[in-house]
N, CA, C and O atoms as a CHARMM CRD file, in Angstrom:
* protein
*
  272
    1    1 UNK  N    -20.52500   8.87600  23.92700 PROA 1      0.00000
    2    1 UNK  CA   -18.92700   8.27500  23.53900 PROA 1      0.00000
    3    1 UNK  C    -18.41500   9.80800  23.86300 PROA 1      0.00000
    4    1 UNK  O    -18.92300  10.92800  23.81900 PROA 1      0.00000
    5    2 UNK  N    -17.11800   9.24400  24.21500 PROA 2      0.00000
    6    2 UNK  CA   -16.23200  10.86400  23.77700 PROA 2      0.00000
    7    2 UNK  C    -14.92700  10.13900  23.11500 PROA 2      0.00000
    8    2 UNK  O    -14.95200   8.90900  23.14000 PROA 2      0.00000
    9    3 UNK  N    -14.11600  10.58900  22.69500 PROA 3      0.00000
   10    3 UNK  CA   -13.04700  10.33500  21.74800 PROA 3      0.00000
   11    3 UNK  C    -12.04600   9.80800  22.62000 PROA 3      0.00000
   12    3 UNK  O    -11.18500   9.24100  21.94700 PROA 3      0.00000
   13    4 UNK  N    -11.78000   9.76000  24.00600 PROA 4      0.00000
   14    4 UNK  CA   -11.08100   9.21200  24.94100 PROA 4      0.00000
   15    4 UNK  C    -11.11300   7.98700  25.10500 PROA 4      0.00000
   16    4 UNK  O    -10.15300   7.22000  25.18800 PROA 4      0.00000
   17    5 UNK  N    -13.09300   7.57200  25.20300 PROA 5      0.00000
   18    5 UNK  CA   -13.62200   6.10200  25.69400 PROA 5      0.00000
   19    5 UNK  C    -13.38700   5.43500  24.31600 PROA 5      0.00000
   20    5 UNK  O    -13.32600   4.20600  24.33500 PROA 5      0.00000
   21    6 UNK  N    -13.22100   6.16400  22.92300 PROA 6      0.00000
   22    6 UNK  CA   -13.28200   5.43300  21.88500 PROA 6      0.00000
   23    6 UNK  C    -12.01000   4.99300  21.96200 PROA 6      0.00000
   24    6 UNK  O    -11.86100   3.79800  22.21700 PROA 6      0.00000
   25    7 UNK  N    -10.73800   5.89300  21.75000 PROA 7      0.00000
   26    7 UNK  CA    -9.57700   5.50600  21.72500 PROA 7      0.00000
   27    7 UNK  C     -9.18900   4.64900  22.95900 PROA 7      0.00000
   28    7 UNK  O     -8.13700   4.14600  22.56300 PROA 7      0.00000
   29    8 UNK  N     -9.41200   4.13800  24.31200 PROA 8      0.00000
   30    8 UNK  CA    -9.79700   3.19200  25.13100 PROA 8      0.00000
   31    8 UNK  C    -10.26800   1.79100  24.45200 PROA 8      0.00000
   32    8 UNK  O     -9.84400   0.65200  24.64300 PROA 8      0.00000
   33    9 UNK  N    -11.24900   2.25100  23.62800 PROA 9      0.00000
   34    9 UNK  CA   -11.53400   0.72300  23.12500 PROA 9      0.00000
   35    9 UNK  C    -11.02000   0.37400  22.08200 PROA 9      0.00000
   36    9 UNK  O    -11.13700  -0.80200  21.73700 PROA 9      0.00000
   37   10 UNK  N    -10.36300   1.22300  21.35100 PROA 10     0.00000
   38   10 UNK  CA    -9.53000   0.65700  20.40700 PROA 10     0.00000
   39   10 UNK  C     -8.09500   0.40100  20.67300 PROA 10     0.00000
   40   10 UNK  O     -7.27400  -0.26500  20.04100 PROA 10     0.00000
   41   11 UNK  N     -8.00700   1.01300  21.63900 PROA 11     0.00000
   42   11 UNK  CA    -6.20300   0.37900  22.46700 PROA 11     0.00000
   43   11 UNK  C     -6.27800  -1.13700  22.67700 PROA 11     0.00000
   44   11 UNK  O     -5.56500  -2.00500  22.17500 PROA 11     0.00000
   45   12 UNK  N     -7.71600  -1.31000  23.87600 PROA 12     0.00000
   46   12 UNK  CA    -7.98400  -2.54300  24.09900 PROA 12     0.00000
   47   12 UNK  C     -8.52700  -3.72100  23.03700 PROA 12     0.00000
   48   12 UNK  O     -8.54300  -4.88800  23.42900 PROA 12     0.00000
   49   13 UNK  N     -8.85700  -3.47300  22.03200 PROA 13     0.00000
   50   13 UNK  CA    -9.08600  -4.06300  20.26500 PROA 13     0.00000
   51   13 UNK  C     -7.59000  -4.45400  20.09800 PROA 13     0.00000
   52   13 UNK  O     -7.10900  -5.58800  20.10800 PROA 13     0.00000
   53   14 UNK  N     -6.95600  -3.24400  19.93900 PROA 14     0.00000
   54   14 UNK  CA    -5.86300  -3.90500  19.28800 PROA 14     0.00000
   55   14 UNK  C     -5.22400  -4.70700  20.06400 PROA 14     0.00000
   56   14 UNK  O     -4.65300  -5.58100  19.41200 PROA 14     0.00000
   57   15 UNK  N     -5.04300  -4.80300  21.40500 PROA 15     0.00000
   58   15 UNK  CA    -3.98200  -5.31600  22.33500 PROA 15     0.00000
   59   15 UNK  C     -4.77400  -6.80100  22.00600 PROA 15     0.00000
   60   15 UNK  O     -4.10900  -7.83600  21.96100 PROA 15     0.00000
   61   16 UNK  N     -6.21200  -6.81000  21.78800 PROA 16     0.00000
   62   16 UNK  CA    -6.66800  -8.98900  21.80500 PROA 16     0.00000
   63   16 UNK  C     -6.19300  -9.17100  20.26300 PROA 16     0.00000
   64   16 UNK  O     -6.09600 -10.29000  19.75900 PROA 16     0.00000
   65   17 UNK  N     -5.87700  -7.84900  19.48700 PROA 17     0.00000
   66   17 UNK  CA    -5.39000  -8.44500  17.70500 PROA 17     0.00000
   67   17 UNK  C     -4.02700  -8.81700  17.89500 PROA 17     0.00000
   68   17 UNK  O     -3.55200  -9.76200  17.26600 PROA 17     0.00000
   69   18 UNK  N     -3.05100  -7.84900  19.08400 PROA 18     0.00000
   70   18 UNK  CA    -1.65400  -8.22800  19.06900 PROA 18     0.00000
   71   18 UNK  C     -1.79000  -9.82000  19.55700 PROA 18     0.00000
   72   18 UNK  O     -1.26100 -10.71700  18.90100 PROA 18     0.00000
   73   19 UNK  N     -2.42100 -10.03400  20.56600 PROA 19     0.00000
   74   19 UNK  CA    -2.35500 -11.47600  21.32700 PROA 19     0.00000
   75   19 UNK  C     -2.68200 -12.48500  20.05300 PROA 19     0.00000
   76   19 UNK  O     -1.96700 -13.48000  19.93600 PROA 19     0.00000
   77   20 UNK  N     -3.93800 -12.21300  18.92500 PROA 20     0.00000
   78   20 UNK  CA    -4.26000 -13.40800  18.54900 PROA 20     0.00000
   79   20 UNK  C     -3.00300 -13.09600  17.45000 PROA 20     0.00000
   80   20 UNK  O     -2.81700 -14.28300  17.18400 PROA 20     0.00000
   81   21 UNK  N     -2.11400 -12.47100  16.70600 PROA 21     0.00000
   82   21 UNK  CA    -1.21100 -12.39500  16.01300 PROA 21     0.00000
   83   21 UNK  C      0.02200 -13.41400  17.03400 PROA 21     0.00000
   84   21 UNK  O      0.74800 -14.31300  16.60800 PROA 21     0.00000
   85   22 UNK  N     -0.02700 -13.16400  17.71400 PROA 22     0.00000
   86   22 UNK  CA     1.22300 -13.89200  18.55400 PROA 22     0.00000
   87   22 UNK  C      0.60800 -15.20200  18.64800 PROA 22     0.00000
   88   22 UNK  O      1.43200 -16.07600  18.37900 PROA 22     0.00000
   89   23 UNK  N     -0.64200 -15.69600  18.95700 PROA 23     0.00000
   90   23 UNK  CA    -0.76700 -16.89700  18.99500 PROA 23     0.00000
   91   23 UNK  C     -0.60700 -17.77800  17.69500 PROA 23     0.00000
   92   23 UNK  O     -0.23900 -18.95300  17.67100 PROA 23     0.00000
   93   24 UNK  N     -0.97000 -16.95200  16.57100 PROA 24     0.00000
   94   24 UNK  CA    -0.86900 -17.51300  15.36400 PROA 24     0.00000
   95   24 UNK  C      0.49100 -17.85300  14.82800 PROA 24     0.00000
   96   24 UNK  O      0.79900 -18.79200  14.09500 PROA 24     0.00000
   97   25 UNK  N      1.47300 -16.62000  15.48800 PROA 25     0.00000
   98   25 UNK  CA     2.65300 -16.85100  14.73300 PROA 25     0.00000
   99   25 UNK  C      3.47900 -18.58400  15.86400 PROA 25     0.00000
  100   25 UNK  O      4.36100 -19.41500  15.64800 PROA 25     0.00000
  101   26 UNK  N      2.88700 -18.41000  16.54600 PROA 26     0.00000
  102   26 UNK  CA     3.63600 -19.72000  17.94200 PROA 26     0.00000
  103   26 UNK  C      3.09200 -20.77700  17.47000 PROA 26     0.00000
  104   26 UNK  O      3.67300 -21.83000  17.73000 PROA 26     0.00000
  105   27 UNK  N      1.63300 -20.85400  16.51400 PROA 27     0.00000
  106   27 UNK  CA     0.69600 -22.35900  16.28200 PROA 27     0.00000
  107   27 UNK  C      1.66000 -23.05100  14.71000 PROA 27     0.00000
  108   27 UNK  O      1.97400 -24.23700  14.60600 PROA 27     0.00000
  109   28 UNK  N      2.02300 -21.79500  13.47500 PROA 28     0.00000
  110   28 UNK  CA     2.15000 -22.22300  12.71600 PROA 28     0.00000
  111   28 UNK  C      3.54400 -22.77900  12.72900 PROA 28     0.00000
  112   28 UNK  O      4.35200 -22.60600  13.64100 PROA 28     0.00000
  113   29 UNK  N      3.75100 -23.47400  11.61000 PROA 29     0.00000
  114   29 UNK  CA     5.27200 -23.97400  11.21600 PROA 29     0.00000
  115   29 UNK  C      5.82900 -23.38600   9.84000 PROA 29     0.00000
  116   29 UNK  O      6.88700 -23.67500   9.28100 PROA 29     0.00000
  117   30 UNK  N      5.09800 -22.72000   9.54600 PROA 30     0.00000
  118   30 UNK  CA     5.47100 -22.39300   7.78800 PROA 30     0.00000
  119   30 UNK  C      6.04400 -20.84400   8.35800 PROA 30     0.00000
  120   30 UNK  O      5.39600 -19.90200   8.81400 PROA 30     0.00000
  121   31 UNK  N      7.61100 -21.00400   8.12200 PROA 31     0.00000
  122   31 UNK  CA     8.57900 -19.93000   8.51900 PROA 31     0.00000
  123   31 UNK  C      7.78500 -18.28400   8.14300 PROA 31     0.00000
  124   31 UNK  O      7.59900 -17.47000   9.04700 PROA 31     0.00000
  125   32 UNK  N      7.36700 -17.98900   6.62500 PROA 32     0.00000
  126   32 UNK  CA     7.03300 -17.27700   6.33900 PROA 32     0.00000
  127   32 UNK  C      6.01600 -16.82500   7.09700 PROA 32     0.00000
  128   32 UNK  O      6.24800 -15.72500   7.59900 PROA 32     0.00000
  129   33 UNK  N      4.92300 -17.31800   7.36200 PROA 33     0.00000
  130   33 UNK  CA     3.66000 -16.94700   8.35200 PROA 33     0.00000
  131   33 UNK  C      3.81400 -16.57600   9.60300 PROA 33     0.00000
  132   33 UNK  O      3.31400 -15.56400  10.09400 PROA 33     0.00000
  133   34 UNK  N      4.48300 -17.34600  10.14800 PROA 34     0.00000
  134   34 UNK  CA     5.43500 -17.13900  11.28500 PROA 34     0.00000
  135   34 UNK  C      5.77900 -15.80400  11.13600 PROA 34     0.00000
  136   34 UNK  O      5.10600 -15.01900  11.80500 PROA 34     0.00000
  137   35 UNK  N      6.81000 -15.25700  10.30700 PROA 35     0.00000
  138   35 UNK  CA     7.64100 -14.03300   9.85800 PROA 35     0.00000
  139   35 UNK  C      6.47000 -12.79700   9.68100 PROA 35     0.00000
  140   35 UNK  O      6.55700 -11.62500  10.04700 PROA 35     0.00000
  141   36 UNK  N      5.55600 -13.35900   9.11800 PROA 36     0.00000
  142   36 UNK  CA     4.77200 -12.03400   9.17900 PROA 36     0.00000
  143   36 UNK  C      3.74700 -12.24000   9.94500 PROA 36     0.00000
  144   36 UNK  O      3.21900 -11.13800  10.09300 PROA 36     0.00000
  145   37 UNK  N      3.15100 -13.05100  10.53300 PROA 37     0.00000
  146   37 UNK  CA     2.28400 -12.39300  12.14100 PROA 37     0.00000
  147   37 UNK  C      3.21800 -11.95500  13.00600 PROA 37     0.00000
  148   37 UNK  O      2.65900 -11.35600  13.92400 PROA 37     0.00000
  149   38 UNK  N      4.68900 -11.99100  13.16000 PROA 38     0.00000
  150   38 UNK  CA     5.70400 -11.29200  13.73900 PROA 38     0.00000
  151   38 UNK  C      5.59400  -9.30900  13.68200 PROA 38     0.00000
  152   38 UNK  O      5.52000  -8.30200  14.38500 PROA 38     0.00000
  153   39 UNK  N      5.66200  -9.84300  12.19000 PROA 39     0.00000
  154   39 UNK  CA     5.81800  -8.28200  11.58500 PROA 39     0.00000
  155   39 UNK  C      4.89400  -7.24200  11.79800 PROA 39     0.00000
  156   39 UNK  O      5.10500  -6.03700  11.93400 PROA 39     0.00000
  157   40 UNK  N      3.56800  -8.04000  11.80900 PROA 40     0.00000
  158   40 UNK  CA     1.72100  -7.60600  11.91400 PROA 40     0.00000
  159   40 UNK  C      1.93600  -7.25600  13.61000 PROA 40     0.00000
  160   40 UNK  O      1.64900  -6.17100  14.11300 PROA 40     0.00000
  161   41 UNK  N      2.35400  -8.11900  14.15500 PROA 41     0.00000
  162   41 UNK  CA     2.41000  -7.66800  15.60900 PROA 41     0.00000
  163   41 UNK  C      3.10400  -6.31800  16.04900 PROA 41     0.00000
  164   41 UNK  O      2.67900  -5.58400  16.94100 PROA 41     0.00000
  165   42 UNK  N      4.21800  -6.10700  15.29800 PROA 42     0.00000
  166   42 UNK  CA     4.88900  -5.15700  15.71200 PROA 42     0.00000
  167   42 UNK  C      4.36600  -4.02000  15.26400 PROA 42     0.00000
  168   42 UNK  O      4.23900  -2.97200  15.89600 PROA 42     0.00000
  169   43 UNK  N      3.97400  -4.31100  13.82500 PROA 43     0.00000
  170   43 UNK  CA     3.10400  -2.84300  13.71200 PROA 43     0.00000
  171   43 UNK  C      1.72600  -2.63100  14.13500 PROA 43     0.00000
  172   43 UNK  O      1.19000  -1.69800  13.53900 PROA 43     0.00000
  173   44 UNK  N      1.05700  -3.17900  14.92200 PROA 44     0.00000
  174   44 UNK  CA     0.27500  -2.91700  15.91400 PROA 44     0.00000
  175   44 UNK  C      0.64100  -2.50500  16.88500 PROA 44     0.00000
  176   44 UNK  O     -0.08100  -1.67800  17.44200 PROA 44     0.00000
  177   45 UNK  N      1.73400  -2.84000  17.42700 PROA 45     0.00000
  178   45 UNK  CA     2.28500  -1.96400  18.35200 PROA 45     0.00000
  179   45 UNK  C      2.78500  -0.94300  18.38900 PROA 45     0.00000
  180   45 UNK  O      3.06100  -0.31000  19.40800 PROA 45     0.00000
  181   46 UNK  N      3.00000  -0.59400  17.13200 PROA 46     0.00000
  182   46 UNK  CA     3.36700   0.76100  16.54400 PROA 46     0.00000
  183   46 UNK  C      2.13200   1.65300  16.92600 PROA 46     0.00000
  184   46 UNK  O      2.13200   2.60100  17.71100 PROA 46     0.00000
  185   47 UNK  N      1.19800   1.20400  16.28600 PROA 47     0.00000
  186   47 UNK  CA    -0.25700   1.84100  16.12800 PROA 47     0.00000
  187   47 UNK  C     -0.83500   2.18900  17.48400 PROA 47     0.00000
  188   47 UNK  O     -1.51900   3.18900  17.69700 PROA 47     0.00000
  189   48 UNK  N     -0.37900   0.95100  18.69900 PROA 48     0.00000
  190   48 UNK  CA    -0.88700   1.41200  20.05600 PROA 48     0.00000
  191   48 UNK  C     -0.32100   2.25500  20.86200 PROA 48     0.00000
  192   48 UNK  O     -0.71800   2.82200  21.88000 PROA 48     0.00000
  193   49 UNK  N      0.99600   2.27400  20.08300 PROA 49     0.00000
  194   49 UNK  CA     1.93400   3.52600  21.22200 PROA 49     0.00000
  195   49 UNK  C      1.28400   5.11400  20.33200 PROA 49     0.00000
  196   49 UNK  O      1.21500   6.18800  20.92900 PROA 49     0.00000
  197   50 UNK  N      0.97400   4.98600  19.23200 PROA 50     0.00000
  198   50 UNK  CA     0.40900   6.34400  18.42800 PROA 50     0.00000
  199   50 UNK  C     -1.00500   6.54500  19.50500 PROA 50     0.00000
  200   50 UNK  O     -1.10000   7.57200  20.17600 PROA 50     0.00000
  201   51 UNK  N     -2.07100   5.44300  19.57600 PROA 51     0.00000
  202   51 UNK  CA    -2.93200   5.93000  19.91600 PROA 51     0.00000
  203   51 UNK  C     -2.67400   6.09400  21.78900 PROA 51     0.00000
  204   51 UNK  O     -3.18300   7.09800  22.28500 PROA 51     0.00000
  205   52 UNK  N     -2.13600   5.41200  22.46600 PROA 52     0.00000
  206   52 UNK  CA    -1.78700   5.74200  23.36000 PROA 52     0.00000
  207   52 UNK  C     -1.04800   7.09200  24.17700 PROA 52     0.00000
  208   52 UNK  O     -1.12100   7.52500  25.32800 PROA 52     0.00000
  209   53 UNK  N     -0.20200   7.56000  22.76700 PROA 53     0.00000
  210   53 UNK  CA     0.07600   8.79100  22.84500 PROA 53     0.00000
  211   53 UNK  C     -1.07800   9.78900  22.93800 PROA 53     0.00000
  212   53 UNK  O     -1.25100  10.54200  23.89700 PROA 53     0.00000
  213   54 UNK  N     -1.86500   9.72100  21.83000 PROA 54     0.00000
  214   54 UNK  CA    -3.26200  10.65900  22.04700 PROA 54     0.00000
  215   54 UNK  C     -4.05100  10.45500  22.45400 PROA 54     0.00000
  216   54 UNK  O     -4.99000  11.23600  22.29600 PROA 54     0.00000
  217   55 UNK  N     -4.19000   9.49700  23.10500 PROA 55     0.00000
  218   55 UNK  CA    -5.13500   9.54300  24.92600 PROA 55     0.00000
  219   55 UNK  C     -4.30000   9.65600  25.68800 PROA 55     0.00000
  220   55 UNK  O     -4.69100   8.79100  26.47200 PROA 55     0.00000
  221   56 UNK  N     -3.08900  10.17700  26.29100 PROA 56     0.00000
  222   56 UNK  CA    -2.45500  10.46400  26.97200 PROA 56     0.00000
  223   56 UNK  C     -2.60300  12.03200  26.70100 PROA 56     0.00000
  224   56 UNK  O     -3.06400  12.68000  27.64000 PROA 56     0.00000
  225   57 UNK  N     -2.34000  12.57600  25.77900 PROA 57     0.00000
  226   57 UNK  CA    -2.50200  14.33200  25.48200 PROA 57     0.00000
  227   57 UNK  C     -3.96600  14.50800  25.62800 PROA 57     0.00000
  228   57 UNK  O     -4.22700  14.92000  26.75800 PROA 57     0.00000
  229   58 UNK  N     -5.09400  14.32800  24.82900 PROA 58     0.00000
  230   58 UNK  CA    -6.16700  14.38400  25.37300 PROA 58     0.00000
  231   58 UNK  C     -6.43000  14.25000  26.99500 PROA 58     0.00000
  232   58 UNK  O     -6.77800  15.21200  27.68000 PROA 58     0.00000
  233   59 UNK  N     -6.29800  13.43000  27.31500 PROA 59     0.00000
  234   59 UNK  CA    -6.44800  13.44800  28.93100 PROA 59     0.00000
  235   59 UNK  C     -5.84500  14.61300  29.74400 PROA 59     0.00000
  236   59 UNK  O     -6.34600  15.17000  30.72000 PROA 59     0.00000
  237   60 UNK  N     -4.48600  14.90400  29.04900 PROA 60     0.00000
  238   60 UNK  CA    -3.94500  15.75300  30.25100 PROA 60     0.00000
  239   60 UNK  C     -4.15000  17.15400  29.36000 PROA 60     0.00000
  240   60 UNK  O     -3.21900  17.95800  29.42200 PROA 60     0.00000
  241   61 UNK  N     -5.21300  17.47300  28.60200 PROA 61     0.00000
  242   61 UNK  CA    -5.76000  18.70500  27.49200 PROA 61     0.00000
  243   61 UNK  C     -7.11900  18.90700  27.50100 PROA 61     0.00000
  244   61 UNK  O     -7.69000  19.92300  27.10500 PROA 61     0.00000
  245   62 UNK  N     -7.61000  17.95200  27.94600 PROA 62     0.00000
  246   62 UNK  CA    -9.13400  18.23500  28.29700 PROA 62     0.00000
  247   62 UNK  C     -9.54200  19.12000  29.00100 PROA 62     0.00000
  248   62 UNK  O     -9.08700  19.29800  30.13000 PROA 62     0.00000
  249   63 UNK  N    -10.44900  19.82900  28.50100 PROA 63     0.00000
  250   63 UNK  CA   -10.84400  21.18100  29.48000 PROA 63     0.00000
  251   63 UNK  C    -11.67500  20.71600  30.68900 PROA 63     0.00000
  252   63 UNK  O    -11.72500  21.34000  31.74900 PROA 63     0.00000
  253   64 UNK  N    -12.41600  19.39900  30.39700 PROA 64     0.00000
  254   64 UNK  CA   -13.49000  18.94700  30.99300 PROA 64     0.00000
  255   64 UNK  C    -12.63200  18.39400  32.30400 PROA 64     0.00000
  256   64 UNK  O    -13.25800  18.40200  33.36300 PROA 64     0.00000
  257   65 UNK  N    -11.28600  17.92300  32.33900 PROA 65     0.00000
  258   65 UNK  CA   -10.36800  17.14500  33.22700 PROA 65     0.00000
  259   65 UNK  C     -9.73400  18.59700  34.25500 PROA 65     0.00000
  260   65 UNK  O     -9.08600  18.49300  35.29600 PROA 65     0.00000
  261   66 UNK  N    -10.08900  19.66100  33.69300 PROA 66     0.00000
  262   66 UNK  CA    -8.92500  21.07200  34.30200 PROA 66     0.00000
  263   66 UNK  C     -9.89400  20.95200  34.96300 PROA 66     0.00000
  264   66 UNK  O    -10.92500  20.42200  34.54900 PROA 66     0.00000
  265   67 UNK  N     -9.69200  21.57300  36.47300 PROA 67     0.00000
  266   67 UNK  CA   -10.20200  22.21000  37.82800 PROA 67     0.00000
  267   67 UNK  C     -9.85800  24.02900  37.50300 PROA 67     0.00000
  268   67 UNK  O     -8.87400  24.57800  37.00500 PROA 67     0.00000
  269   68 UNK  N    -11.20900  24.60100  38.06300 PROA 68     0.00000
  270   68 UNK  CA   -11.52700  25.42700  37.55300 PROA 68     0.00000
  271   68 UNK  C    -11.18400  26.71800  39.11100 PROA 68     0.00000
  272   68 UNK  O    -11.42800  27.91800  38.98300 PROA 68     0.00000
């Protein structure tokens, strides 16, 4: 396992969680719960943005990806 593959797995997992938050927000009639699920969705999008940036950085700067 590499850090890059670990990041890819975490990003995919976050995408699934984001979808679950959206489903839960849509499914509830409780406005407070709906707002909380939507805030959690926004929070995980921020996490995914950071993780994607880190993955991009590693992909561009990984010595194994550079040709000699």
